[in-house]
C-alpha positions as CSV (number, residue, x, y, z in Angstrom):
1,M,-128.7,-297.7,56.7
2,F,-130.4,-299.9,54.1
3,K,-131.7,-296.7,52.4
4,F,-128.2,-295.3,52.1
5,I,-126.8,-298.5,50.6
6,F,-129.7,-298.8,48.2
7,L,-129.3,-295.1,47.1
8,F,-125.5,-295.7,46.6
9,I,-126.2,-298.7,44.4
10,L,-128.7,-296.7,42.4
11,I,-126.2,-293.9,41.9
12,I,-123.4,-296.4,40.8
13,L,-125.8,-298.1,38.4
14,G,-126.7,-294.8,36.9
15,C,-123.2,-294.0,36.0
16,E,-123.2,-296.2,32.9
17,K,-125.6,-295.5,30.1
18,S,-126.1,-297.7,27.1
19,F,-128.1,-296.0,24.5
20,S,-128.3,-295.3,20.8
21,S,-128.4,-291.8,19.6
22,D,-129.9,-290.6,16.3
23,K,-127.6,-287.6,16.3
24,V,-124.5,-287.9,14.3
25,L,-121.6,-286.4,16.2
26,N,-119.0,-284.2,14.4
27,F,-116.6,-281.8,15.9
28,Q,-113.0,-280.5,15.4
29,F,-110.3,-280.8,18.0
30,K,-106.7,-279.8,18.3
31,T,-104.2,-282.7,18.9
32,I,-101.1,-282.6,21.1
33,D,-99.2,-282.3,17.8
34,N,-101.1,-279.1,16.9
35,K,-103.1,-280.7,14.2
36,I,-106.8,-279.9,13.7
37,L,-108.8,-283.2,13.3
38,D,-112.4,-283.7,12.5
39,L,-114.3,-286.6,14.0
40,S,-115.9,-287.3,10.6
41,Q,-112.4,-288.4,9.4
42,F,-113.0,-291.5,11.5
43,Y,-116.5,-292.4,10.2
44,G,-116.3,-296.0,9.2
45,K,-114.4,-297.0,12.3
46,V,-115.7,-297.4,15.9
47,V,-114.4,-294.4,17.8
48,I,-113.7,-294.3,21.6
49,V,-113.6,-290.8,22.9
50,D,-112.2,-290.6,26.4
51,F,-112.2,-287.4,28.5
52,W,-109.3,-287.8,30.9
53,A,-106.6,-286.1,33.0
54,T,-103.1,-287.2,34.1
55,W,-104.0,-286.5,37.8
56,C,-107.0,-288.8,37.7
57,P,-106.2,-292.3,38.9
58,P,-109.1,-294.1,37.3
59,C,-108.2,-292.4,34.0
60,T,-104.6,-293.5,34.1
61,K,-105.7,-297.0,35.1
62,E,-107.8,-297.3,31.9
63,I,-105.1,-296.1,29.5
64,P,-103.1,-299.4,29.3
65,H,-106.4,-301.0,28.2
66,F,-106.8,-298.4,25.5
67,I,-103.2,-298.9,24.3
68,E,-103.8,-302.7,24.0
69,L,-107.1,-302.4,22.4
70,Q,-105.9,-299.7,19.9
71,E,-103.2,-302.1,18.8
72,K,-105.5,-305.1,18.6
73,Y,-108.3,-303.3,16.6
74,K,-106.1,-300.7,14.8
75,N,-107.9,-301.2,11.5
76,E,-111.4,-301.0,12.9
77,V,-111.2,-298.8,16.0
78,Q,-109.8,-295.3,16.8
79,F,-109.2,-294.2,20.3
80,I,-109.1,-290.5,21.0
81,G,-108.1,-289.2,24.4
82,L,-109.3,-285.6,25.0
83,N,-107.4,-284.1,28.0
84,V,-109.4,-281.9,30.3
85,G,-107.6,-278.7,31.3
86,E,-104.0,-279.6,31.6
87,K,-100.8,-278.0,30.3
88,E,-99.3,-279.3,27.1
89,S,-95.9,-280.1,28.8
90,D,-97.6,-282.2,31.5
91,I,-99.6,-284.1,28.9
92,R,-96.6,-284.7,26.7
93,E,-94.5,-286.0,29.6
94,F,-97.3,-288.4,30.5
95,I,-97.8,-289.7,26.9
96,K,-94.0,-290.3,26.7
97,S,-93.8,-292.1,30.0
98,I,-96.7,-294.5,29.3
99,G,-96.4,-295.0,25.6
100,I,-99.8,-293.9,24.3
101,N,-100.3,-295.1,20.8
102,Y,-103.5,-293.3,20.0
103,I,-104.6,-289.8,19.3
104,V,-104.5,-287.3,22.2
105,G,-106.1,-283.9,21.9
106,Y,-107.5,-281.2,24.0
107,S,-111.1,-281.0,25.3
108,N,-112.9,-277.7,25.5
109,E,-116.3,-276.4,26.6
110,R,-117.8,-276.6,23.2
111,I,-116.9,-280.3,22.7
112,E,-118.0,-281.2,26.2
113,K,-121.3,-279.5,25.7
114,L,-121.8,-281.4,22.4
115,F,-121.5,-284.6,24.5
116,G,-124.1,-283.3,27.0
117,G,-121.5,-282.2,29.5
118,I,-118.8,-284.0,31.4
119,S,-119.7,-284.6,35.0
120,G,-116.7,-286.6,36.1
121,L,-113.5,-288.2,34.8
122,P,-113.0,-290.4,33.1
123,T,-116.0,-290.1,30.9
124,T,-115.9,-292.3,27.8
125,F,-118.1,-292.5,24.7
126,I,-118.4,-295.4,22.3
127,I,-119.3,-294.0,18.8
128,G,-120.4,-296.3,16.1
129,K,-119.1,-296.4,12.5
130,D,-122.0,-294.2,11.6
131,G,-120.9,-291.4,14.0
132,K,-123.7,-292.0,16.5
133,I,-123.1,-292.6,20.3
134,K,-123.7,-296.2,21.3
135,A,-122.6,-296.1,24.9
136,K,-121.4,-293.8,27.7
137,A,-119.4,-294.6,30.8
138,I,-118.5,-292.4,33.7
139,G,-115.7,-293.8,35.9
140,Y,-113.3,-296.7,35.5
141,R,-114.2,-299.6,33.3
142,S,-112.3,-302.8,32.7
143,K,-110.5,-303.8,29.5
144,E,-113.2,-306.5,29.0
145,W,-116.0,-303.9,29.3
146,F,-114.4,-301.8,26.5
147,E,-113.7,-304.8,24.4
148,N,-117.3,-306.0,24.7
149,Q,-118.5,-302.5,23.7
150,I,-116.1,-302.5,20.7
151,I,-117.3,-306.0,19.5
152,S,-120.9,-304.9,19.9
153,A,-120.4,-301.7,17.9
154,L,-118.6,-303.6,15.2
155,R,-121.4,-306.2,15.0
156,E,-124.0,-303.5,14.7
157,S,-122.4,-302.1,11.6
158,Q,-122.3,-305.4,9.7
C-alpha cells in the first residue's frame, strides 16, 4: 500500500514543472472573434496560455481566477485561453455566461506540438516578457499560485 501512495505522490508532484526555456515561443492562433493573432504581439507582457475546455471542471474552476488576475494586471499580463476541440457556439455561450475578459482562441495540433504536447486539461504555461516559457502546470492551480507565478515572471524581467 505504501508503494502505491508513494507512487501517487510522485505522479502528482511531477504534474508541475518550473523551468526556464531558451526557446522563444511564437505562433499564430485564431480567436473566437475570427481574428488571427500572433504571440509576438504580446512580447513585453507576461503571457498566460491556458489550454482548456468547457466540459472540464478544473478548467472552469480556474477561469474566475484568470478573470480577476487579468483585470488586476491588465497593463502587464495577457491571459490567452486556447480551447481544445469544441464548437464555436458552445465556447461563445460559455464565455458569455461567465464573463471572460481575456482573449479566447482555438488550439490546434500545431500549437499543442509547439508546447511539447498537451497531456491533460487544463494545461497552463507562464511565458515571460521575453517570450520564453517560465513555468508549466497540468491540472487545477489556485489563484495564489498563478499570482505568485505572475509576480515572479514580472520580477525576472526587471
